[in-house]
Wavefront OBJ file of the C-alpha trace (Angstrom):
o trace
v -17.707 -25.984 34.792
v -17.070 -27.133 31.214
v -17.479 -24.419 28.625
v -19.977 -24.964 25.746
v -16.977 -24.820 23.228
v -14.974 -27.564 24.929
v -17.665 -30.082 24.042
v -17.506 -29.335 20.361
v -15.322 -31.472 18.251
v -12.311 -29.845 16.669
v -10.732 -29.878 13.262
v -7.529 -28.431 11.929
v -7.880 -27.343 8.385
v -4.783 -27.555 6.258
v -4.144 -25.689 3.022
v -5.902 -26.866 -0.172
v -8.690 -28.506 1.956
v -12.276 -27.734 2.842
v -14.440 -28.879 5.712
v -18.227 -29.103 6.282
v -20.247 -31.526 8.198
v -23.698 -31.414 9.841
v -22.139 -32.160 13.332
v -20.898 -29.026 14.984
v -17.373 -28.521 14.988
v -14.650 -25.773 15.843
v -12.398 -25.350 12.812
v -8.899 -23.903 13.177
v -6.617 -22.662 10.383
v -3.733 -20.212 9.841
v -3.582 -17.994 6.916
v -0.818 -15.925 5.201
v -1.625 -15.054 1.550
v -4.030 -17.924 1.563
v -7.697 -17.149 1.960
v -10.425 -18.991 3.979
v -14.134 -18.464 3.055
v -16.498 -19.505 5.943
v -20.025 -20.306 4.818
v -22.736 -20.462 7.430
v -26.534 -21.429 6.986
v -28.365 -19.646 9.798
v -31.426 -21.648 9.034
v -29.822 -25.233 9.418
v -27.158 -23.920 11.871
v -24.240 -25.584 9.831
v -21.279 -24.280 8.427
v -18.187 -25.010 6.284
v -14.835 -23.555 5.501
v -12.199 -23.717 2.838
v -8.470 -22.845 2.682
v -7.142 -22.024 -0.670
v -3.679 -21.115 -1.800
v -4.024 -19.679 -5.291
v -6.906 -17.796 -6.912
v -7.614 -19.578 -10.073
v -7.498 -23.205 -11.573
v -6.395 -22.826 -15.191
v -7.808 -26.185 -16.317
v -4.649 -28.241 -16.380
v -3.871 -30.980 -13.711
v -6.227 -31.712 -10.817
v -9.237 -29.294 -10.232
v -8.341 -29.092 -6.397
v -9.498 -26.993 -3.547
v -5.987 -25.445 -3.711
v -7.656 -22.925 -5.913
v -10.186 -20.345 -4.954
v -12.559 -20.848 -7.882
v -12.702 -24.532 -7.091
v -12.604 -24.375 -3.394
v -15.568 -21.946 -3.191
v -17.682 -23.942 -5.646
v -17.047 -27.262 -3.922
v -17.842 -25.784 -0.377
v -21.081 -24.586 -1.685
v -21.977 -27.849 -3.300
v -20.926 -29.544 0.115
v -23.220 -27.203 2.061
v -26.298 -27.848 -0.345
v -25.542 -31.550 -0.035
v -25.874 -31.295 3.835
v -29.386 -29.880 3.215
v -28.655 -25.957 2.991
v -30.674 -23.916 0.567
v -28.168 -21.654 -1.369
v -30.220 -18.560 -0.827
v -29.749 -19.013 3.053
v -25.936 -19.087 2.900
v -23.906 -16.221 4.115
v -19.954 -15.820 3.840
v -16.994 -14.317 5.766
v -13.581 -13.995 4.130
v -10.285 -14.021 5.895
v -6.605 -13.802 4.853
v -4.990 -12.673 1.674
v -2.175 -10.830 3.359
v 1.077 -10.072 1.574
v 3.041 -11.743 4.314
v 6.209 -12.531 2.134
v 8.440 -9.703 1.655
v 9.848 -9.837 -1.962
v 11.726 -7.240 -3.985
v 8.684 -6.799 -6.203
v 5.411 -8.090 -4.941
v 4.213 -8.451 -8.560
v 2.485 -11.771 -8.120
v 0.030 -10.131 -5.505
v -1.271 -13.741 -4.636
v -3.082 -12.555 -1.454
v -4.776 -9.652 -3.256
v -5.800 -11.989 -6.109
v -7.217 -14.621 -3.688
v -9.337 -11.977 -2.104
v -10.621 -10.778 -5.418
v -11.563 -14.241 -6.502
v -13.569 -14.783 -3.227
v -15.571 -11.684 -3.635
v -16.144 -12.222 -7.361
v -17.391 -15.672 -7.091
v -19.502 -15.131 -3.991
v -21.073 -12.152 -5.858
v -21.813 -14.313 -8.905
v -23.202 -17.119 -6.716
v -25.427 -14.362 -4.804
v -23.912 -15.279 -1.355
v -23.985 -12.282 0.943
v -20.625 -11.455 2.595
v -21.342 -10.713 6.256
v -17.834 -10.139 7.505
v -14.202 -9.986 6.401
v -10.642 -9.434 7.579
v -8.570 -9.364 4.521
v -5.267 -7.888 3.047
v -2.621 -6.099 5.051
v 0.848 -7.406 5.903
v -0.071 -9.952 8.654
v -1.086 -13.370 8.843
v -4.276 -14.496 10.580
v -5.166 -17.428 13.037
v -8.975 -18.148 12.857
v -11.372 -20.384 14.701
v -14.722 -21.060 13.103
v -17.745 -22.427 14.993
v -19.842 -24.292 12.349
v -22.884 -24.253 14.580
v -23.056 -20.450 15.248
v -21.109 -19.015 12.359
v -18.974 -17.016 14.716
v -15.177 -16.635 13.693
v -12.729 -15.750 16.316
v -9.572 -14.307 14.691
v -6.153 -13.205 15.927
v -3.645 -11.366 13.783
v -0.211 -13.091 13.683
v 2.824 -10.689 14.166
v 5.602 -11.228 11.610
v 8.627 -12.977 13.070
v 12.027 -11.977 12.081
v 14.612 -14.751 11.691
l 1 2 3 4 5 6 7 8 9 10 11 12 13 14 15 16 17 18 19 20 21 22 23 24 25 26 27 28 29 30 31 32 33 34 35 36 37 38 39 40 41 42 43 44 45 46 47 48 49 50 51 52 53 54 55 56 57 58 59 60 61 62 63 64 65 66 67 68 69 70 71 72 73 74 75 76 77 78 79 80 81 82 83 84 85 86 87 88 89 90 91 92 93 94 95 96 97 98 99 100 101 102 103 104 105 106 107 108 109 110 111 112 113 114 115 116 117 118 119 120 121 122 123 124 125 126 127 128 129 130 131 132 133 134 135 136 137 138 139 140 141 142 143 144 145 146 147 148 149 150 151 152 153 154 155 156 157 158 159 160
């Protein structure tokens, strides 16, 4: 018997991208210091996800979803364009691990990526209903845009 999930379309989300469509999908992505924000509308039963690499766009160059402050704003705009009411949206945050060992982790990219997600979602009054953030491991996630369910697996660090 075919499982319910096997009939959904799948999409692989690359870094610096976002995805939201009214048709249900399973969206997969892999995160290290990057962060993915999954936004779900329980009324419309639609969801979207971004995958950003750096916390903040400084105003020079292209305002790309590579940056958290752009990626979250663009994803919310896309959800609204698909018929969602902003007040119905809920968010889950994943990633932001410090997975690259350096002599001095003074950049703290993962930590800053998490901070920008929490700050922007709070400013937009979008409730965070779940998160798996920080730490030293990467994450592989699968987001069901129709149910809002996120399956997550921690990725063990490989030694070369």
